[in-house]
N, C-alpha and C positions, 0 to 999 in steps of 0.2 A: 950333798946336792940340795939346793933350795927346793922345799916342798911345793912352793908356788909354781916353780918352773916345771916340776914333775906333773902337777895337775894341769898346767897349761899345755904341756906336751901331750898328755892323755886326751885333753880336749881337742887338740889338733887332729890326733889320730881318729877319735870318734867322729869328728866333723868330716874328715876325709872319707871315712867308711860310709857315713850317711850320704855324702855327695856321690860316692861311687855307686851306691845302690840306686839313687835317684837317676843317675845317668844311664844305668844299665837297662836294657830292654826288659819288660816285665816277664816274670816267670808265669807259667800257666799249669794248673793241675785240674784235670777233668776226672771227677769221680762219678762213674756210672754203676749203680748197683743193678740187681737182677730181679725183676718182677715185683718191685715195691709199688703198691698202689698209691694213687693221689691222696687217699684218706688214711694212709698207714703211718703218717708222721704227725706228731703233736701239733705243730704249727699249722697243719692243714686240717685239723679237727679230730685227730685220733684221740680216743678217750681211754683205751685199755692198755696202750703200750707206751713205755717211757722212752722218749727221744730227746734228752736234755741238750745234747751237743748239736743236733740239727736245729733244734729250737734256738739255741744260742747263735748258731750260724745265721739263721734268719734274722734274729734280733740285731746282729752286727752287720748285716748285709741287706740284700734285696730278695724278696720272695715273689716269684712269678706265679700268677694264678691261671694263666692261659698258655702254658707251655706244653708242647706236644712231642711225643716220641716220633721217630720216623716211620715206625711200623708197629703193629700190635704183637709182634714176636721178635725174638732176639737177633738173629743174624741179619735180617734186612734193616732193622732199626739201627744196628751198629754200622751197617753199610752206609746209611744216609749220613751219619756223623762223619765217617771216614771220607766219603766221596763228595760231600756237599751236594748230593743229588736226591731228589725225592724218588719214591718207589715206582714211578712211571718211567723213570730214566735210568736208574742205577741197575747194574747187572744182577746183583744179589737181591732177590725180592722174597725169598722164603728160606726155610731151613733145609736146603737140599743136602742130604747126608752122603758121604763118600765111604763110610765105614762098613755098611752091612755085608759087602762082598769082598772085604779086604783080607780074609784069612785070619788066623789066630796065632797068638803067641802066649806062652805061659809065664806067669810070675808066681813062683812056688807052685801051688796046686790050682791057681786061678787062671782060667783062660781069659784072654783079653784080645782086642782087635789089633791087627798088625799095623794098620794105617788108620788114622782117625781124622775127622775134621769135616768141614763143610765146603761148599762151592767157593772157589777163589774169587777175590776181587779182580776186576778187569785191570790188567797191568798196563794197558794203554792209557788209562785214566789215572792221573796222580791222586794220591790220598794225603790226608792231612799231616801225618807224621813225616812224610817225605818232603812236604813243603816246609815244615818247621826245621827239619834237618838241613835242608838246602839253604836255609837262612840263618844258620849258625846256632841252632838250639841243640842242646843235649836232650836225647829222647829216651824215655823209659816207659814200659807198659807192663802192668802186673794184673793178672786176672784172665778173663775170657777173651780169646781172639776171635774165633768164628768167622775169619775172613779168608780161609783157605786150608785145605787138609795138609797133613804132614807131608813134606817133600814136594808140595805143589809149587806153582809159580808165584804164589802169594802167601808167604809166611812172614812173621815179624822181622827176621833177619834180612829179608829182601825188600821190605817196605818202609825203610827209614827208622827202624827201632834199634837203638844202641844196646838196650838191655831189656830182657823179657823173662818173666816167670809166670806160669799159669797153665791154663787149659787151651791148647790149640783147638780142641774139639768141644763144642758145647754139650754134646751127649755125654762125654766123659764128666762134664761138670754137673751131671745129675748126682754124682757121688761126692761127698765131703771127705771120705776116707778111701780114695782110689788106690790103684796099684802104682801109678806113676804120675809125674807132672812133666811139663815141657819147660825148657829154659834155653836162653841164648844170651851170651855176653860178648859184645864186640871187643871190649877192653881185655877180656881174658883170652882172646884169640880163637873163640869158637868159630867154626866154619859154617855152622848152620844150627837150626833148632834141633835140640836133642831131647831125649827122655831122661829124667832123673827118677830112678826107682825108689819107692818109699819102702825101705827094707823092713820096717816094723809092721807095716800094714799087710804086706803080702804073706805074712805068717798065718793070717786068718782069712776066713771065707769072705767073699764079696757080698754075700746075701744071707740073711738069717741071723740067728742068735749069736754066732761066733763073730759076726761083723762088728758087734759092740766092743770087741776086744781090740780093734784097731785104734791106734793112738795118734797117728799123724794127720791132724785136722787141717785141711788145705786152706780153709778160710783164714786161719791164723798164719799159715805158711806164706800165703800170698801177701798178707798185710805186713808181715815181718820183712819180706823182701822189698816191698814198696818203701817201708820206713828206712831200711838200710840204704837203698838207692838215694832217698831224699837226704839222708844224713851226709852223703858224700857231696851233695850239691853246695855251691857257694854263690856269693854275689859276683863272682868274677866272670861267670858265663851263664847265659839264660838257659833255663831248662823247661821242658814240656813233659809232664807226667800224665799218663792215662791209667787210672786205677779202676779197672772193671771188676769190682768185687762181685762174687757170685751170690752172696746173701741178698735176700732171704728166699731164693729159689729152692724148690724141692731138690733133694729129699729133706725131710724135717729131721735133722740129726746134728748133734753138736756135743761138746764136752759137758758133762754134768757138773758144771762149776757154779759159782755164785750167781752169775747172770741167769743161768737156767733155773737154779733153785729159787730165785726170787719170784718166778712165775709158776713153778710146778705146784699144783694143788690149789691154786688161787682162783681159778675160773669156776663160776657156778655151773657152767656147761662145758664139758670136755668132749673131745672127738677122738674116736679110735679109728685108725687106718690100718688095713690088713696087709698093705704092701703090694708091689708090682714088680716081680722078678724081671720081666722083659725090659722095663724102664730103669731098673736098678733102684727103685724107690723102696727102701726098707720100711717095715711096719713100725708104727708107734701107737702108744695108748694115750698120748697127751699132745695131740696135734696143735691145739691152741697155745699151750705153754711153749712148745717148740718154736712155733712161728713167732710169737711175741718176743721170745728170748733172742731169736736170730735177728730181729729188727733192732733190738737194743744193743746187741753185739756189733752190728753194723754201725750204729750210732756211736759206739765207743771208738771204733776204728777212725771214723771221721774226726772225732774230737782229738784223737792222738795226732792226726795229720795237722790239724790247725795248731795245736799246742807246739808241735815240733817246728813249724814255720815261725811261730812267735819266739821260741827259744833260740832259734838260729838267727833271729833278726831279719828274716826274709818276708815277713807277713806284709809289710808295707809295699812290697814290690811283687806280690804274687796274687794273681787272680785264681780263685778256686770256684769251680762250678760243681754242684752236686745235683744228680738227677737219677732217674730209673729208666731202664731200656724199654719198658712198656707197662701196661697195667697189671694188676694182681692176677696170680695164677690159681687154678683149682687143682693142681696136680699134687700127688704125694700126700694127700690128706689136708692140704691147705683149705681154709674156709673164709674166703674174702667177705662173704655176706655177714659173717659174725662180727668182723672187725670194722666193716663199713657202717658204722653206727648211724650216720646221717642219711645213708642211702642217696647220696648226692648225685652219683653218676650211674648210668646204665652200662652194663657190659663189663667184661673182664678181658684178659689176655686173649688174643686171636679175633677180637671184635674191633671194628672201626667205629663203634659207638664211643662216646667220650670216655667211658671207663676203661677201654682197652688202649687208649692212646694219650689221654691227658695225664700228665705225670707231675710229681713234685719237682721243683726246679729252683735252686737257691744259688745266688751269686754272692761271693764274699771277697772283699778287697779293702781292708781297713785304710781309711783316708781317701779312697777313691769312690767307693760306693756308699750312698747315704744309708746310715745304720737304721734298721727297722722299717725300711721302705717296702711297700707292696705295689706291684705293678701288673696291669692286665694286658700288656703288650702281647700280641699273638706271635708266637715263634715256634719253629720246629727244629729238629736236630740238624737238618742241613743248613741251618743258619749259623752253626758253630764254626764252620770253616771260615766264612768271611769275618765273623766276630773276632776269632782268635788272630786272624791275619791283621785286622785293624789294630787290635791291642798290641800286637808285636811289631807294628810299623812295617808290615809287608804290604807294599803297595801294588796295585794292578795285578792281583794274583790270577784273575781270570785270563787276562791277556798274556801273562807270562807262562801260564801252565796249561792253557787249552792245547790239546794235541791236534795239529792240523791234519794228521793222518786219519782221524776219526771223522766220520760223516756227521755225527751228532755227539759232540763232547760238551755236555751240559754242566753248568754250575747253577743251582737253583736257589741258593741261599741269599739272604740279606742280613748284613751285620746289625745286631741289636746293641752294639757298643754305645751309641748315643743314649739310648734309654737307660742302659745299665750305669753309665757314668754321669747321667744327669745333664747331657748336652743336647743342644737343639739339632734339628736336621734328621730325625729318625724317619727313614723310609719304611712304609708298611707294605705287607704283602697284599696283593690283589686276591690271593687265594692260598690255601694250604691243601696239600694233596696226599692221599694214601690209597694203596691197593694191596690186597693180600689174597693170594690164590687159594690157600687151604680152605678158607671159609667162603671163598668167592665173593669177597666184599671189597667195596671201594668207598671212599668218602672224599668230599670236598667241602672245605669251609671257606666262605666268602663273606667277610664281615661277620654278622651274627647268624647268617644263613648257613645251615649244615645239610648237605645232601648225602644220604647214606644209600648205597647201591648194593643189593645182594641178589645174586642170580639174575642180574639184569633189571630187577625191579627197583624203582627209586622212591625214597621217602624223604620229605623235606621237613626240617625243623627250624624253629627260631630259638636259638640258644639264649637270647636275651630274656625270654619269657618261659622257656621250656628246656632247662638245662638237662633234665633227665631224659629228654627225647621221647616223649610219650605221645605227642599230638602231631600226626602227619598232616602237613599243610600242602602236599603236592597238588591236590586237585584245586585248591583255593588260589594257588599262585603258579599256574602252568608256565608263565613267561619266565619266572625265576628258575624253575626246574629246567626249562629248555636252555637257558643261558648257561647254567652250571653243567648240564650234560655236554654242551659243546666244548667247555673248558676241559672236561675229563677226556673227551675223545681227542682233543688236540694235544694234551699232555702225555697221554699214554703211548708208549712205543711197545709194539708187540714183543713178547718174550716166549720162545718155544719151551723154555724150562719152567716158566711160571705163568701159564695161560690163565686168563680171567675173562669173565663175561662182561662186556661193556654195557652201559645202560641202554635199555630198549628205546 
């Protein structure tokens, strides 16, 4: 056969593949890690921890500097992403646990909870994977769920997820070497979410010195399942992946491999943590090295996801978002003050000051997003629903999916796709809103004005000149405070589960 004809034929096939990919609706991968602070990534100023893949992602994509989590803690922050509602409207506004009174079950000699998980999402309000599934997307989720306890009305199998592996319960996710994980596979014929026992782990104690003999490290297990799912995807059908990695949340524990050894013994100041049996946080004598290695390990996971997309030829048609569910934690021996070298933001997890809610946020889509761009557009997690719908070509999602049976079925987000893709017509928020009952804190951002409310008392800051929120201007600008209080009172719908004190 003529070699020219062979080459021409291969060219036709390659061209057809490229055209098919261009014609296919974009794929979307959303990577949300756990308790990674704004300053914990190199491209956001981190000086002690190596994050080459996230830095590369930013260099090839867009780095947002004013992106916000939906809440300063895990479950409600994830709820704002899933529901497209802020925490004055969404049902789940805190970490309400359903495991403490559920009874026990034994794995070897280890007692565990019989039912685990958090408050379910409202099934009368549609969530993002259900929208994507309804519009022809294959859906997979790997990591923390936190949207309903085991056997509840809101588990991944009932909410639009085709394949799931991870922790249904975020309390279980305190451990990296637990007794079991949860899984579900529609293609395998599973009837619902089930438990997968980690047989090697249960041979050893859940707490103390013997815990170190456990070998099944769930951060790796979750990542391997996510990669295996991604390997099965093709250009023939669009996919939506939600990778909710639990790194670098406490406990501070991981394999003693080359990533960990690169940090062990290198910090001039180390921290010892004695453990907390009640929270399942095991002791460590090198908390700084553990935390740094966990961040670098997370970075390696992200790099492998990006490389896999490139290897499969899917990168030009896949939007990848990377972010964190809230600000840095102080649990399990973590020491955010040590790593926040620039002391840029005040507050940590559970605070509605900037440090608790402003998060790293990187968008990557080769050929669609300007490489190396940095943007100060103000966005929050409830903007992801409209953004992903716009990218996927899902029109009029509010009209299509508003439930007429609900008195108030809110969708609070605004798509930031125009900003991300360099197009005109970006609509900006009049305000961004947060409330969190555990610390009795609320916050409203309106332009550069930030109102922080705690126990009913209001403090006003100008973030343009006071990013650290040190100078209270409430008495100087009472009219601004009054206006912002009225917005809070209008946006807040009372919740008996998550009560909060409105501004005085």
